[in-house]
ROSE-4610 file (N, C-alpha, C; in Angstrom, 1 decimal, always signed):
// ROSE-4610
residu = [X/X/X/X/X/X/X/X/X/X/X/X/X/X/X/X/X/X/X/X/X/X/X/X/X/X/X/X/X/X/X/X/X/X/X/X/X/X/X/X/X/X/X/X/X/X/X/X/X/X/X/X/X/X/X/X/X/X/X/X/X/X/X/X/X/X/X/X/X/X/X/X/X/X/X/X/X/X/X/X/X/X/X/X/X/X/X/X/X/X/X/X/X/X/X/X/X/X/X/X/X/X/X/X/X/X/X/X/X/X/X/X/X/X/X/X/X/X/X/X/X/X/X/X/X/X/X/X/X/X/X/X/X/X/X/X/X/X/X/X/X/X/X/X/X/X/X/X/X/X/X/X/X/X/X/X/X/X/X/X/X/X/X/X/X/X/X/X/X/X/X/X/X/X/X/X/X/X/X/X/X/X/X/X/X/X/X/X/X/X/X/X/X/X/X/X/X/X/X/X/X/X/X/X/X/X/X/X/X/X/X/X/X/X/X/X/X/X/X/X/X/X/X/X/X/X/X/X/X/X/X/X/X/X/X/X/X/X/X/X/X/X/X/X/X/X/X/X/X/X/X/X/X/X/X/X/X/X/X/X/X/X/X/X/X/X/X/X/X/X/X/X/X/X/X/X/X/X/X/X/X/X/X/X/X/X/X/X/X/X/X/X/X/X/X/X/X/X/X/X/X/X/X/X/X/X/X/X/X/X/X/X/X/X/X/X/X/X/X/X/X/X/X/X/X/X/X/X/X/X/X/X/X/X/X/X/X/X/X/X/X/X/X/X/X/X/X/X/X/X/X/X/X/X/X/X/X/X/X/X/X/X/X/X/X/X/X/X/X/X/X/X/X/X/X/X/X/X/X/X/X/X/X/X/X/X/X/X/X/X/X/X/X/X/X/X/X/X/X/X/X/X/X/X/X/X/X/X/X/X/X/X/X/X/X/X/X/X/X/X/X/X/X/X/X/X/X/X/X/X/X/X/X/X/X/X/X/X/X/X/X/X/X/X/X/X/X/X/X/X/X/X/X/X/X/X/X/X/X/X/X/X/X/X/X/X/X/X/X/X/X/X/X/X/X/X/X/X/X/X/X/X/X/X/X/X/X/X/X/X/X/X/X/X/X/X/X/X/X/X/X/X/X/X/X/X/X/X/X/X/X/X/X/X/X/X/X/X/X/X/X/X/X/X/X/X/X/X/X/X/X/X/X/X/X/X/X/X/X/X/X/X/X/X/X/X/X/X/X/X/X/X/X/X/X/X/X/X/X/X/X/X/X/X/X/X/X/X/X/X/X/X/X/X/X/X/X/X/X/X/X/X/X/X/X/X/X/X/X/X/X/X/X/X/X/X/X/X/X/X/X/X/X/X/X/X/X/X/X/X/X/X/X/X/X/X/X/X/X/X/X/X/X/X/X/X/X/X/X/X/X/X/X/X/X/X/X/X/X/X/X/X/X/X/X/X/X/X/X/X/X/X/X/X/X/X/X/X/X/X/X/X/X/X/X/X/X/X/X/X/X/X/X/X/X/X/X/X/X/X/X/X/X/X/X/X/X/X/X/X/X/X/X/X/X/X/X/X/X/X/X/X/X/X/X/X/X/X/X/X/X/X/X/X/X/X/X/X/X/X/X/X/X/X/X/X/X/X/X/X/X/X/X/X/X/X/X/X]
num = [1/1/1/2/2/2/3/3/3/4/4/4/5/5/5/6/6/6/7/7/7/8/8/8/9/9/9/10/10/10/11/11/11/12/12/12/13/13/13/14/14/14/15/15/15/16/16/16/17/17/17/18/18/18/19/19/19/20/20/20/21/21/21/22/22/22/23/23/23/24/24/24/25/25/25/26/26/26/27/27/27/28/28/28/29/29/29/30/30/30/31/31/31/32/32/32/33/33/33/34/34/34/35/35/35/36/36/36/37/37/37/38/38/38/39/39/39/40/40/40/41/41/41/42/42/42/43/43/43/44/44/44/45/45/45/46/46/46/47/47/47/48/48/48/49/49/49/50/50/50/51/51/51/52/52/52/53/53/53/54/54/54/55/55/55/56/56/56/57/57/57/58/58/58/59/59/59/60/60/60/61/61/61/62/62/62/63/63/63/64/64/64/65/65/65/66/66/66/67/67/67/68/68/68/69/69/69/70/70/70/71/71/71/72/72/72/73/73/73/74/74/74/75/75/75/76/76/76/77/77/77/78/78/78/79/79/79/80/80/80/81/81/81/82/82/82/83/83/83/84/84/84/85/85/85/86/86/86/87/87/87/88/88/88/89/89/89/90/90/90/91/91/91/92/92/92/93/93/93/94/94/94/95/95/95/96/96/96/97/97/97/98/98/98/99/99/99/100/100/100/101/101/101/102/102/102/103/103/103/104/104/104/105/105/105/106/106/106/107/107/107/108/108/108/109/109/109/110/110/110/111/111/111/112/112/112/113/113/113/114/114/114/115/115/115/116/116/116/117/117/117/118/118/118/119/119/119/120/120/120/121/121/121/122/122/122/123/123/123/124/124/124/125/125/125/126/126/126/127/127/127/128/128/128/129/129/129/130/130/130/131/131/131/132/132/132/133/133/133/134/134/134/135/135/135/136/136/136/137/137/137/138/138/138/139/139/139/140/140/140/141/141/141/142/142/142/143/143/143/144/144/144/145/145/145/146/146/146/147/147/147/148/148/148/149/149/149/150/150/150/151/151/151/152/152/152/153/153/153/154/154/154/155/155/155/156/156/156/157/157/157/158/158/158/159/159/159/160/160/160/161/161/161/162/162/162/163/163/163/164/164/164/165/165/165/166/166/166/167/167/167/168/168/168/169/169/169/170/170/170/171/171/171/172/172/172/173/173/173/174/174/174/175/175/175/176/176/176/177/177/177/178/178/178/179/179/179/180/180/180/181/181/181/182/182/182/183/183/183/184/184/184/185/185/185/186/186/186/187/187/187/188/188/188/189/189/189/190/190/190/191/191/191/192/192/192/193/193/193/194/194/194/195/195/195/196/196/196/197/197/197/198/198/198/199/199/199/200/200/200/201/201/201/202/202/202/203/203/203/204/204/204/205/205/205/206/206/206/207/207/207/208/208/208/209/209/209/210/210/210/211/211/211/212/212/212/213/213/213/214/214/214/215/215/215/216/216/216/217/217/217/218/218/218/219/219/219/220/220/220/221/221/221/222/222/222/223/223/223/224/224/224/225/225/225/226/226/226/227/227/227/228/228/228/229/229/229/230/230/230/231/231/231/232/232/232/233/233/233/234/234/234/235/235/235/236/236/236/237/237/237/238/238/238/239/239/239/240/240/240/241/241/241/242/242/242/243/243/243/244/244/244/245/245/245/246/246/246]
x = [+0.6/+0.3/+1.0/+0.7/+1.0/+0.2/+1.1/-0.3/-1.5/-1.3/-1.8/-2.5/-2.0/-2.7/-2.7/-3.6/-3.8/-3.7/-2.8/-3.2/-2.8/-3.9/-4.1/-3.1/-2.8/-2.0/-2.5/-2.4/-2.9/-1.8/-2.5/-1.8/-1.3/-0.4/+0.0/-0.7/-1.7/-2.1/-2.2/-1.3/-0.8/-1.9/-2.9/-3.4/-4.4/-4.8/-6.4/-7.2/-8.6/-9.7/-10.7/-11.5/-12.5/-13.2/-13.5/-14.2/-13.1/-11.9/-10.6/-10.8/-10.7/-10.0/-11.6/-13.0/-13.9/-14.3/-13.6/-13.3/-12.7/-11.5/-10.4/-10.4/-12.0/-11.7/-13.1/-13.9/-15.0/-16.2/-16.1/-16.6/-15.5/-16.0/-14.7/-15.4/-14.4/-14.7/-14.9/-15.9/-16.4/-15.5/-14.5/-13.0/-12.8/-12.8/-12.0/-13.2/-14.2/-15.5/-15.2/-15.7/-15.8/-14.3/-13.3/-12.3/-12.6/-12.9/-13.1/-13.6/-15.2/-16.7/-16.2/-15.4/-15.1/-14.3/-13.1/-12.6/-13.2/-14.3/-15.7/-16.5/-16.7/-17.2/-16.6/-15.6/-14.9/-14.3/-14.3/-14.1/-15.2/-16.5/-17.6/-18.1/-18.1/-18.6/-17.3/-16.5/-14.9/-15.8/-16.7/-17.3/-18.6/-18.9/-20.5/-20.4/-19.7/-19.3/-18.9/-18.1/-18.0/-19.0/-20.4/-21.4/-21.1/-20.3/-20.1/-21.2/-22.4/-22.3/-21.8/-21.5/-20.5/-21.2/-22.4/-23.4/-22.9/-21.9/-21.4/-20.5/-21.0/-19.6/-20.5/-19.3/-19.1/-17.5/-17.9/-16.5/-15.5/-16.1/-14.9/-13.9/-15.0/-14.4/-13.4/-13.6/-12.6/-11.4/-10.1/-9.0/-8.2/-7.0/-6.3/-5.3/-4.4/-2.9/-1.8/-0.5/+0.4/+0.6/-0.9/-0.5/-2.0/-3.2/-4.8/-5.3/-5.1/-6.1/-6.8/-8.0/-8.8/-8.7/-8.8/-9.2/-10.0/-11.5/-12.6/-11.9/-12.4/-11.8/-12.9/-12.2/-13.3/-14.5/-14.8/-15.2/-16.2/-16.7/-17.1/-18.8/-18.9/-20.5/-21.0/-20.0/-20.0/-21.0/-21.4/-22.8/-22.4/-21.9/-21.0/-21.9/-21.9/-22.5/-24.2/-24.1/-25.3/-25.2/-25.5/-25.6/-27.0/-27.1/-28.6/-29.7/-30.9/-32.1/-31.9/-30.5/-30.1/-30.5/-31.3/-30.8/-30.2/-30.7/-29.8/-31.3/-31.4/-32.1/-31.7/-30.8/-30.2/-30.1/-30.6/-30.3/-29.3/-28.7/-27.1/-26.7/-25.2/-24.9/-24.7/-24.1/-24.2/-25.6/-26.6/-27.9/-27.5/-27.1/-27.4/-26.9/-26.4/-26.8/-27.3/-27.9/-28.8/-30.0/-30.1/-30.8/-32.5/-33.4/-34.9/-35.2/-34.6/-35.4/-34.6/-33.1/-32.8/-34.3/-34.3/-34.8/-36.1/-36.4/-38.1/-38.2/-36.7/-36.8/-37.0/-37.1/-37.1/-36.2/-36.3/-35.0/-34.1/-32.8/-32.1/-30.9/-30.2/-29.2/-28.2/-26.9/-26.4/-26.8/-28.0/-28.3/-27.9/-28.2/-28.2/-26.6/-25.8/-24.2/-24.3/-25.1/-25.6/-26.2/-27.6/-27.6/-27.0/-26.1/-24.8/-23.8/-23.7/-22.3/-23.3/-24.8/-25.5/-25.4/-25.7/-25.4/-23.7/-22.8/-21.6/-21.0/-22.0/-22.0/-22.7/-23.3/-24.5/-23.0/-22.6/-21.9/-20.8/-19.8/-18.8/-18.9/-20.0/-20.6/-21.1/-21.7/-22.5/-21.3/-21.0/-20.0/-21.0/-20.8/-21.0/-22.1/-23.7/-24.5/-25.0/-25.3/-26.0/-27.4/-28.3/-29.0/-30.4/-31.3/-32.4/-33.2/-33.4/-35.2/-36.2/-36.0/-37.5/-37.5/-36.4/-36.3/-36.3/-35.4/-35.1/-33.9/-33.3/-32.0/-31.1/-30.2/-28.9/-29.1/-28.4/-28.9/-27.1/-26.1/-25.5/-24.9/-24.0/-23.5/-24.6/-25.6/-26.2/-27.7/-27.8/-29.2/-30.6/-30.7/-31.7/-30.9/-31.8/-31.3/-32.6/-32.4/-33.3/-32.8/-33.6/-33.2/-32.5/-33.6/-33.6/-33.5/-32.9/-33.0/-34.7/-35.3/-36.8/-37.1/-37.1/-36.8/-36.1/-34.8/-34.2/-34.5/-35.3/-35.7/-37.0/-37.6/-38.5/-38.4/-37.4/-36.9/-36.7/-35.5/-34.7/-35.9/-37.3/-38.2/-39.2/-39.3/-40.5/-39.8/-39.0/-38.6/-37.5/-37.4/-36.3/-35.5/-34.2/-33.2/-33.1/-32.5/-32.4/-31.1/-31.2/-30.0/-29.6/-28.5/-28.4/-28.1/-28.4/-28.1/-26.8/-25.9/-24.3/-24.0/-24.9/-25.0/-25.2/-24.2/-24.9/-26.1/-26.4/-27.8/-26.6/-25.9/-25.4/-25.3/-24.6/-24.4/-25.7/-26.9/-27.8/-28.7/-28.8/-29.4/-29.1/-27.7/-27.1/-27.4/-26.8/-27.7/-29.1/-30.4/-31.7/-31.2/-30.7/-30.7/-30.7/-29.4/-29.5/-29.9/-30.7/-31.3/-32.8/-33.2/-34.6/-35.6/-36.4/-36.9/-38.4/-38.3/-39.1/-39.4/-40.6/-40.8/-39.7/-40.0/-38.5/-37.3/-37.1/-36.1/-36.6/-35.2/-35.2/-34.4/-35.6/-35.2/-33.8/-34.0/-32.4/-31.7/-31.2/-30.3/-29.8/-31.2/-31.3/-31.1/-30.6/-30.7/-29.2/-28.1/-26.7/-26.6/-28.1/-27.8/-28.1/-29.1/-29.9/-29.2/-28.0/-27.5/-26.4/-26.0/-25.6/-26.7/-28.1/-29.0/-29.3/-29.2/-29.4/-28.6/-27.6/-26.2/-26.8/-26.8/-27.3/-28.3/-29.1/-30.2/-30.2/-29.1/-28.5/-27.8/-27.3/-25.9/-26.6/-28.1/-29.2/-29.5/-30.0/-30.6/-29.9/-28.6/-27.2/-27.1/-27.2/-27.0/-28.3/-29.5/-30.7/-30.7/-30.1/-30.1/-29.1/-28.3/-27.7/-28.5/-29.6/-30.2/-31.3/-32.2/-33.2/-32.6/-31.2/-30.7/-30.9/-30.4/-30.1/-31.5/-32.8/-33.8/-34.5/-34.3/-34.3/-34.1/-32.9/-32.3/-33.0/-33.0/-33.5/-34.7/-35.7/-36.7/-37.0/-35.6/-35.4/-34.6/-34.1/-33.8/-34.9/-36.1/-37.5/-38.6/-38.0/-39.3/-38.2/-36.7/-36.1/-36.8/-36.7/-37.1/-38.2/-39.2/-40.8/-40.5/-40.0/-40.0/-39.2/-38.0/-37.7/-38.7/-39.3/-40.0/-41.4/-41.6/-42.5/-42.0/-40.7/-40.3/-40.1/-39.6/-39.6/-41.0/-42.0/-43.3/-43.5/-43.6/-43.6/-42.8/-41.8/-40.7/-41.3/-41.8/-42.5/-43.4/-44.0/-45.5/-45.5/-44.2/-43.9/-44.1/-43.3/-42.9/-43.6/-44.8/-46.2/-46.9/-46.9/-47.8/-46.9/-46.1/-45.0/-45.2/-45.5/-45.5/-46.9/-47.9/-49.3/-49.7/-48.8/-48.7/-48.3/-47.1/-46.6/-47.5]
y = [-1.0/+0.2/+1.1/+2.0/+3.6/+4.7/+5.8/+6.8/+7.1/+7.4/+6.9/+5.4/+4.5/+2.9/+2.2/+1.3/-0.1/-1.5/-2.3/-2.9/-4.3/-5.6/-6.5/-7.9/-8.2/-9.2/-10.9/-11.5/-12.9/-13.4/-14.8/-16.2/-16.3/-16.7/-16.7/-18.2/-18.1/-19.1/-19.1/-19.9/-19.8/-21.4/-22.0/-23.1/-22.6/-21.5/-20.7/-21.0/-20.9/-21.4/-22.4/-22.8/-23.9/-24.1/-22.6/-22.5/-22.1/-22.0/-22.5/-23.6/-24.9/-25.5/-26.8/-25.9/-26.7/-26.9/-25.0/-25.0/-25.9/-26.1/-26.9/-28.1/-28.9/-30.5/-31.0/-29.7/-29.9/-30.4/-31.3/-31.6/-32.4/-32.7/-33.2/-34.9/-35.6/-37.2/-36.7/-38.1/-38.2/-38.2/-39.1/-38.4/-37.4/-36.6/-34.7/-34.4/-34.4/-33.6/-34.1/-35.6/-35.9/-34.8/-34.9/-34.0/-32.8/-32.2/-30.8/-30.4/-31.2/-31.0/-31.1/-32.2/-32.1/-31.1/-30.7/-29.3/-28.3/-28.1/-26.8/-27.0/-28.3/-28.6/-28.2/-28.6/-28.2/-26.4/-25.8/-24.2/-23.8/-24.3/-23.6/-24.0/-25.1/-25.3/-24.4/-24.5/-23.0/-21.8/-21.6/-19.9/-20.4/-21.0/-21.2/-21.2/-22.3/-22.1/-21.0/-19.9/-18.3/-17.6/-18.2/-16.9/-16.6/-16.6/-16.1/-16.7/-15.9/-16.1/-16.1/-17.0/-16.5/-16.0/-16.7/-15.5/-15.8/-15.8/-15.6/-16.9/-18.4/-19.5/-19.3/-20.1/-20.0/-20.6/-21.1/-21.8/-21.0/-19.4/-18.9/-18.0/-18.2/-17.7/-19.1/-20.1/-21.3/-21.4/-21.0/-21.2/-22.6/-22.6/-23.8/-23.1/-23.9/-24.3/-24.6/-24.8/-25.4/-27.0/-27.5/-28.8/-28.7/-28.3/-28.9/-28.3/-28.4/-27.9/-26.7/-26.5/-25.3/-24.5/-22.9/-22.2/-20.7/-20.9/-19.6/-18.5/-17.4/-16.6/-15.2/-14.0/-13.1/-13.0/-12.4/-12.6/-11.1/-10.4/-9.0/-9.2/-10.4/-10.2/-10.9/-11.2/-12.4/-11.6/-12.2/-11.2/-12.0/-11.2/-11.9/-11.7/-12.4/-12.3/-13.2/-14.0/-15.1/-16.1/-16.1/-17.8/-17.8/-18.9/-19.8/-18.8/-18.1/-18.2/-16.3/-16.0/-14.5/-14.9/-14.0/-14.2/-12.7/-13.1/-12.0/-11.9/-10.6/-10.5/-9.7/-9.3/-9.0/-9.5/-9.1/-9.5/-9.2/-10.4/-10.3/-11.4/-11.7/-12.6/-13.2/-14.0/-14.4/-15.0/-14.2/-14.6/-16.7/-17.2/-18.0/-18.9/-18.6/-19.5/-19.0/-17.9/-17.6/-19.0/-18.9/-20.1/-19.3/-20.0/-19.5/-18.4/-18.7/-17.4/-16.5/-16.5/-15.2/-14.3/-15.2/-14.7/-14.2/-15.1/-14.3/-13.4/-13.0/-12.1/-12.4/-13.9/-14.6/-14.0/-14.0/-14.1/-15.4/-15.6/-16.8/-16.8/-17.9/-18.0/-19.0/-19.7/-20.5/-21.2/-21.4/-22.6/-22.1/-21.0/-20.3/-21.0/-20.8/-21.9/-22.9/-23.6/-25.1/-25.2/-24.5/-24.4/-23.7/-23.2/-22.8/-24.0/-24.7/-25.9/-26.9/-26.6/-28.0/-27.5/-25.8/-25.9/-26.2/-25.8/-26.1/-27.7/-28.2/-30.1/-30.1/-29.8/-29.9/-29.4/-28.3/-27.4/-29.0/-29.3/-29.8/-31.2/-31.5/-33.0/-33.0/-32.1/-32.3/-31.6/-30.3/-29.4/-29.2/-28.6/-28.8/-30.0/-29.2/-30.7/-30.4/-31.7/-31.3/-30.6/-30.7/-30.0/-31.3/-29.8/-30.9/-31.3/-33.0/-33.1/-32.7/-32.4/-31.6/-30.2/-29.5/-28.1/-27.5/-28.5/-28.4/-27.3/-26.9/-26.1/-26.2/-25.7/-26.3/-26.2/-27.1/-27.2/-26.0/-25.7/-24.8/-25.4/-24.6/-24.9/-25.5/-24.6/-24.4/-25.1/-25.7/-26.7/-25.3/-24.6/-23.7/-22.6/-22.7/-21.1/-20.7/-19.1/-18.1/-17.3/-16.6/-16.1/-14.8/-14.2/-12.9/-13.1/-12.5/-12.9/-13.4/-12.7/-12.9/-14.3/-15.1/-16.0/-17.3/-16.8/-17.7/-17.7/-16.2/-16.5/-17.3/-17.5/-17.7/-19.6/-19.8/-21.3/-21.9/-20.9/-21.5/-21.4/-20.6/-21.2/-22.5/-22.3/-23.5/-24.5/-24.4/-25.6/-26.5/-28.4/-28.9/-29.1/-28.9/-29.7/-31.0/-30.6/-31.7/-32.3/-33.7/-34.5/-35.9/-35.7/-36.3/-37.9/-38.2/-40.3/-40.6/-39.8/-40.5/-40.2/-39.3/-39.2/-40.5/-40.7/-41.5/-41.9/-42.7/-42.2/-42.1/-41.7/-41.3/-39.6/-39.4/-37.8/-37.6/-37.7/-37.1/-37.1/-38.1/-37.8/-37.0/-36.1/-35.4/-34.5/-34.2/-32.6/-32.4/-33.1/-33.0/-32.7/-33.5/-33.2/-31.3/-31.0/-29.7/-28.8/-29.1/-28.5/-28.3/-28.8/-29.1/-27.3/-27.3/-26.0/-25.9/-24.8/-24.4/-22.4/-22.4/-20.8/-20.1/-20.8/-19.6/-20.5/-21.8/-22.8/-24.1/-24.5/-26.2/-27.0/-27.7/-28.6/-29.2/-29.7/-30.5/-29.8/-28.8/-27.7/-27.3/-26.8/-26.8/-27.6/-28.3/-29.9/-29.2/-29.1/-28.8/-27.2/-26.6/-25.1/-25.4/-26.1/-25.8/-26.8/-27.3/-27.8/-27.1/-25.8/-25.5/-24.5/-24.5/-24.4/-25.3/-26.9/-28.1/-27.9/-27.9/-27.8/-26.8/-25.3/-24.3/-24.8/-25.7/-26.1/-26.8/-27.2/-29.0/-28.4/-27.2/-26.7/-25.9/-25.3/-24.7/-25.6/-26.7/-27.6/-27.9/-27.9/-28.7/-27.2/-26.2/-25.2/-24.4/-25.3/-25.3/-25.9/-27.4/-28.2/-27.9/-27.2/-26.6/-26.1/-25.2/-24.1/-24.9/-26.2/-26.8/-27.9/-28.2/-28.3/-27.5/-26.3/-25.3/-24.6/-25.3/-25.0/-26.1/-27.0/-28.3/-28.0/-28.0/-27.3/-26.7/-25.3/-24.3/-24.9/-25.5/-25.8/-27.4/-28.4/-29.0/-28.1/-26.9/-26.3/-25.7/-24.9/-24.4/-25.2/-26.4/-27.3/-28.0/-28.2/-28.3/-27.0/-25.6/-24.3/-24.9/-25.5/-24.9/-26.3/-27.5/-28.7/-27.8/-26.8/-26.7/-25.7/-24.6/-24.2/-24.3/-25.9/-26.7/-27.8/-27.4/-27.9/-27.0/-25.9/-25.1/-24.9/-24.4/-24.6/-25.5/-26.7/-27.4/-27.6/-27.3/-27.3/-26.0/-25.4/-23.7/-23.8/-25.1/-25.3/-25.8/-26.7/-27.2/-26.1/-24.7/-23.5/-23.0/-23.1/-22.3/-22.6/-24.0/-24.9/-24.4/-24.9/-23.8/-22.8/-22.0/-20.3/-19.7/-21.1/-20.7/-21.6/-22.5/-22.9/-21.9/-21.3/-20.6/-19.3]
z = [-0.2/-0.7/+0.1/-0.9/-0.6/-1.3/-0.9/-0.7/-1.8/-3.1/-4.0/-4.8/-3.1/-4.8/-3.6/-3.3/-2.8/-3.4/-3.2/-4.0/-3.3/-3.8/-3.2/-4.1/-3.0/-3.6/-3.3/-4.8/-4.5/-5.3/-4.7/-5.2/-6.8/-6.9/-8.9/-9.0/-10.1/-10.3/-12.0/-12.7/-13.7/-14.6/-14.2/-14.5/-15.4/-15.8/-16.5/-16.0/-16.3/-15.3/-15.8/-15.3/-15.6/-17.2/-17.8/-18.4/-19.8/-19.7/-20.7/-21.1/-19.7/-20.5/-20.5/-20.6/-20.8/-22.2/-22.6/-23.9/-24.9/-24.4/-25.0/-24.9/-24.0/-24.1/-24.4/-24.7/-25.2/-24.2/-22.8/-22.0/-20.6/-19.5/-19.2/-18.4/-18.3/-18.2/-16.2/-15.9/-14.7/-13.9/-13.6/-12.5/-12.5/-13.6/-13.8/-12.7/-12.9/-12.5/-11.4/-10.4/-9.4/-8.8/-9.3/-8.4/-8.2/-9.4/-9.3/-8.6/-8.4/-7.5/-5.9/-5.9/-4.1/-3.4/-4.6/-4.3/-4.0/-5.3/-4.8/-3.6/-3.1/-1.7/-0.6/-0.6/+0.7/+0.7/-0.5/-0.5/-0.4/-1.1/-0.4/+1.1/+1.5/+3.0/+4.0/+3.2/+4.2/+4.7/+3.3/+3.3/+4.2/+3.9/+4.3/+6.0/+6.1/+7.7/+8.4/+8.1/+8.3/+8.1/+7.4/+7.3/+5.9/+5.3/+3.8/+3.0/+1.7/+0.4/-0.7/-1.6/-2.4/-3.7/-4.0/-5.2/-6.3/-6.6/-8.1/-8.7/-8.3/-8.5/-9.9/-10.8/-12.7/-12.4/-14.6/-14.5/-14.2/-14.8/-15.1/-13.6/-12.6/-11.2/-10.5/-11.6/-10.7/-11.3/-10.9/-11.5/-11.0/-11.5/-11.1/-10.9/-9.8/-9.9/-10.7/-10.8/-11.0/-11.4/-10.1/-10.1/-10.3/-10.3/-10.7/-10.4/-8.8/-7.9/-7.9/-7.7/-7.5/-7.0/-6.9/-6.4/-6.5/-5.7/-5.9/-5.7/-6.6/-6.6/-7.4/-7.0/-7.5/-6.2/-5.1/-4.1/-4.0/-5.3/-5.5/-4.7/-5.0/-4.7/-3.7/-2.7/-1.6/-0.5/+0.3/+1.5/+2.7/+3.6/+4.9/+6.3/+7.2/+8.7/+7.9/+7.2/+7.1/+8.1/+9.1/+10.3/+10.9/+10.7/+11.2/+10.2/+10.9/+10.2/+9.1/+9.5/+8.6/+7.2/+6.5/+5.0/+4.1/+2.7/+1.7/+0.8/+0.2/-0.6/-2.2/-2.2/-3.1/-4.4/-5.5/-7.2/-7.7/-8.2/-8.4/-8.1/-9.6/-10.0/-11.2/-11.5/-13.0/-13.7/-14.9/-15.0/-15.0/-16.1/-16.2/-14.7/-13.7/-12.8/-11.1/-11.6/-10.8/-10.3/-9.2/-8.3/-8.7/-8.4/-8.4/-7.6/-6.3/-5.4/-5.5/-5.8/-6.6/-7.5/-8.9/-9.8/-9.4/-8.3/-8.1/-6.5/-6.5/-5.2/-4.0/-3.7/-2.5/-1.9/+0.0/+0.5/+0.3/+0.5/+0.4/+1.8/+1.1/+2.0/+1.4/+1.9/+1.5/+0.3/+0.1/-0.7/-2.0/-2.6/-3.7/-4.5/-3.3/-4.3/-4.2/-3.6/-4.3/-5.6/-5.7/-7.7/-8.3/-8.0/-8.6/-9.0/-8.2/-8.2/-8.9/-8.8/-9.5/-11.2/-11.5/-12.8/-13.2/-12.0/-13.1/-13.0/-12.4/-12.8/-14.0/-14.1/-15.5/-16.8/-16.5/-17.3/-17.5/-16.5/-16.8/-17.8/-17.3/-17.8/-18.9/-19.5/-20.3/-22.0/-21.4/-21.9/-23.0/-24.4/-25.6/-26.3/-26.0/-26.6/-28.0/-28.7/-29.2/-29.4/-30.5/-30.5/-29.8/-29.1/-27.7/-28.5/-28.8/-29.3/-29.1/-27.8/-27.1/-27.6/-27.7/-28.0/-29.1/-29.8/-31.0/-31.2/-29.9/-30.2/-30.0/-29.4/-29.0/-27.7/-27.1/-25.2/-24.4/-24.9/-24.8/-23.4/-23.0/-22.0/-20.3/-20.4/-19.1/-19.4/-18.3/-18.6/-18.8/-18.6/-18.9/-19.8/-21.3/-22.3/-22.5/-22.4/-23.2/-24.2/-24.9/-26.5/-25.6/-24.5/-23.7/-22.5/-21.2/-19.6/-19.2/-20.2/-18.8/-19.6/-21.1/-21.4/-20.4/-19.9/-19.2/-18.2/-17.2/-16.4/-15.7/-17.2/-17.1/-17.2/-18.1/-18.0/-16.3/-16.5/-14.4/-13.4/-13.6/-12.7/-12.9/-14.1/-14.9/-15.4/-16.1/-17.4/-16.6/-16.8/-16.5/-17.0/-16.9/-17.6/-18.8/-19.5/-20.8/-20.1/-20.1/-19.3/-20.9/-21.2/-22.6/-22.3/-22.9/-22.9/-22.2/-22.7/-22.2/-20.9/-19.7/-18.9/-17.6/-16.2/-16.4/-15.1/-14.6/-13.7/-12.4/-12.0/-11.0/-10.8/-12.3/-12.3/-12.4/-13.4/-13.8/-12.0/-11.3/-9.9/-9.1/-8.9/-8.5/-8.5/-10.5/-10.6/-10.4/-10.7/-10.1/-8.6/-8.0/-6.5/-6.3/-6.8/-6.6/-7.3/-8.2/-9.4/-8.8/-7.7/-7.3/-7.2/-7.7/-7.5/-6.8/-5.9/-5.3/-5.0/-4.3/-5.2/-3.5/-2.7/-1.6/-1.9/-1.3/-0.7/-1.5/-2.1/-2.9/-1.0/-1.2/-0.1/+0.2/-0.9/-1.1/-1.0/-1.3/-1.6/-0.2/+1.0/+2.0/+3.0/+2.9/+3.6/+4.3/+3.7/+4.1/+4.9/+4.5/+5.0/+6.4/+6.2/+7.6/+8.7/+8.4/+9.1/+10.8/+10.4/+11.3/+12.0/+11.8/+12.7/+13.9/+13.0/+13.8/+14.9/+14.5/+15.5/+16.5/+16.2/+17.3/+18.3/+17.3/+18.7/+19.2/+18.9/+19.7/+21.2/+20.6/+21.4/+22.9/+22.1/+23.3/+23.9/+23.8/+24.6/+25.8/+25.1/+26.0/+27.0/+27.0/+27.0/+28.3/+28.0/+28.6/+30.1/+29.4/+30.7/+32.0/+32.4/+33.6/+34.4/+33.8/+33.8/+34.1/+34.1/+34.2/+35.5/+35.8/+37.1/+38.0/+37.6/+38.6/+39.8/+38.1/+38.8/+39.5/+39.1/+40.2/+41.7/+41.9/+42.9/+43.8/+43.0/+43.9/+44.1/+43.7/+44.2/+45.4/+45.6/+45.9/+47.4/+47.4/+48.8/+49.3/+48.2/+49.1/+49.8/+49.4/+49.5/+51.5/+51.4/+52.3/+53.4/+53.0/+53.7/+54.5/+53.8/+53.8/+55.3/+55.1/+55.9/+57.6/+57.1/+58.6/+59.3/+58.4/+58.9/+59.6/+59.6/+59.5/+61.7/+60.9/+62.2/+63.4/+62.7/+63.6/+64.6/+63.7/+64.2/+65.2/+64.8/+65.7/+67.1/+67.3/+68.2/+68.9/+68.3/+69.6/+70.2/+69.5/+70.4/+71.8/+72.2/+73.6/+74.4/+73.8/+74.7/+74.9/+73.9/+74.0/+75.2/+75.4/+76.1/+77.9/+78.0/+79.1/+79.5/+78.1/+78.9/+79.6/+78.6/+79.5/+80.7/+81.2/+82.1/+83.5/+82.9/+83.9/+84.1]
């Protein structure tokens, strides 16, 4: 940092991005997609555990180092401090990767990153595909295609992706799992996002147990005090009788 400029030094990554390699190879093999996907999952879970929504996951933002390991870059659209039931509502991201929650203007959380992750899986496994027999057009790189943004957003909200026959059953199922639609949230994608809330509830239950034990001890102490007062009353009666005789 100098008086007139602020420099942000990053790791040197000379392996290019996934979009470049996909254009060179056409589509990735299942083993290569499994490798990239596993490292992306580790990166997303690292961000989500710290309350960060990435919101711009796409092939162009995933870089490779000299050994072929992935790095997530370009954090300009991130949203921080999203923990438990907190949500975001900003309309941002790359249109091809936007989740239905973002397109419809609903509140969302880390689930939108898993939707984009599912779109990336589709891109890496399908690549440049032939003409869709159902739609009569090129499927392209993403599972949802439109002539303009309005048509694309409509496809994201309502249409189902076209799955080529060369995709195996496991690949198709995992893409369907991440591409589930719902007006507010996709249940499949939220199963991961809800885990921190479940853990927080469990911690709250464990934190309440000492309080419950303390309340029980207080109840026992009050009962003992009541018994002691009764014994004191019984002990005073002979003294009262003696005073009356006197």
